[in-house]
N, C-alpha and C positions, 0 to 999 in steps of 0.2 A: 351405841355403847361408849364411844370415845367421848361424847358429850357428857355422859354420866360420870366418867372417872377422870377425865382430863387428858390433855395431850402428852403430859410428861410420863405417863405410865404406858409401858409396852404390854400388849396382850398377845398371848400365844394359846394355842389349843392343840390337842392331839389330832392327828390325821391318820385315819386307817387306810390301808392299801386300796380298798374299793373306792374311797373318796378321791384318791389321786387318779385312778383309772376313769372314774365316772364323774369328773368334776362338773361337767355341764348338767348332769342330772342331779347330783347331790348338792351342788352349790359350793361356793367357797366361803368359809366362815369370815365374818368381818373382824379379823384380827391382824396384827402386824406380822406374825410368823407362825409356822406350824411345826409340830414335832411329829415326824413320821414314825408310827409304831411298826417296826419291822419284825413283828412277831404275832403270834396267835393267827396263823395262816390256815391251819387245817381244822378239821372238825373233831374236837376233843370228845364229843359224844359218841363218835364211832370207834368201836374197838379195832376196826381195820385200818384206821389212819396211821401212817408211819410215824409222824411226829407233828403234832398240832401246833407246837411252838414255832418251829421253822422247818420248812422243807423247800428245796430248790424248785421242785416241780410247781408248787403253788406260787412261789415268789416270782418265777419267770412269767407268769400270767399278768403281773402288775408292774414290774420294774421299769419297763420301757416308757411308761406314762409319767414317771416321777419327774423327769427333766422338764416336762411341760407344765407342771403344776404352778399356778400363778403366785403362790406364796413362797417366801424364803423358807427353806426347811432345815431343821435339825433332824438328827436321826436317833431313835432309841433302839438299841440292840439288846436282845434278851440274855441276861446272865442267869435267870431263874430256872428252876426245875420244879417238877411236880410229879406226883404219883396219882394216876387216875385209877379209881376203884369202880369196877363194874359188877353189877349184880343182875343176873338174868338178862344179860346183854345190854343193860342200861347203865349209863354213868350215874353213880350215886354220890361220889365224893371226889374232890380234888384236894390233895394234901400237898401243901407247899413246903419248901425247905427240907426236903428229904431225898435221899438217894436210894431208898428202899426200906426193907424190913430189918429191924434190929437183929443182931446176931442171936439173941435169946430166942427169937421166934422163927429163925431160918428153917428149923425142922418142920414147921407147920405149913410150908409152901413148897410147891414144885414148879420147876421151869416148864413151860409149854414146849411143844415140838419146835416151834419157830425160834425159840430161844430169846424172844423179845417180850414175852409176857410171863406172868406167874399166876399160878392157881392156888387158892387157899385149900389145904387138905384137912386142916383142923382149926376150929375157930379160936380167935384170940383178940385181946385188946392191946393196942399200942398207942401211947400218947393221946388217949381219949378217943381213938378211932376203933370201931369194932369191925373185925374182919370175919365174915361168916364162911363156913365151908362152901366151896363152889364159886366164891367171888374170884374175879380175875383182876390182876393189877398190871398196869403198864407204866413204866417209869419213862418220863420224857425229860431229856436234858440235851444240851448241845456240847459237843466236844470243841476244843480249841480250833480244830480244822473246820468244823461246820460253821463256827462263828466267823472265822477268817474268810471262808467262802461267802457268807452272807454279807460281810463288810465289803468285800471286793465287788460283789454283785451290785450292791447299792451305790458304791462309790463310782462304778463305771456308768451309772445311769443318772447321777446327780448333775444339776446345772453347775454347781460349784462343789468341788471336793472339800474345800476348806469350810467346814461347818461344825456346829456343836454336835458332839456325840454324847449320848446319855447311855450309860449302862444300867439297864433295868433288870434287876433290882440290886443295886450296889449296896451291900450290907456286909456285916461280919461273916455270915454264913457263906455268901458267894465269894467273898474275898479269900476265904480258905479253900475254895474250889478252884479258883483261877489265880495263877501267879502273876506278879507284876509283869514279868517277861511275856506271859501269854496275852495280857491285856495290850501291851505294846505291839505285839504281832498282829492282833486283831485290828488295832487302829492304823496300822501301816498303810492300807489302801487309801486313807483319807489325807495322807501327807503329800 
């Protein structure tokens, strides 16, 4: 690859957690550095998963292997959220950049017994997405506390705490969700 593009260009690629844990099986990409995706840990297809973006239980299965990974790693932390839509127990849609149902449609949903899911009780259309009676919704996002926990967990297991940190997906929507002070607090474990 380096022969094709020249030595003056630095190559990086994303590294998923399983690649860090099973580096001898998956191989190490022929690049200069990696960006560790510290998100998408659970099974979003499962209605029963607590939070598929980040959860400590799943993270703990992988973090101890990060310090041994042979590439220099940057870290991508999740700022994004999404709403998973299930129909008849199957994931049918992931809707990004939303924290739930518009206030206009709130009367058409009910909270489930667990308080973590919502059930559609009357069909409606919102932002081009159709919600059918009986559909279930699960909103997945991370609080400042959860992101700080994730940052501390990864920083404690990195070879070098001084690394590049990427907030994925850093855009206007997510900047309105997290304050500058929150982002500073999340970054603190890497200082």
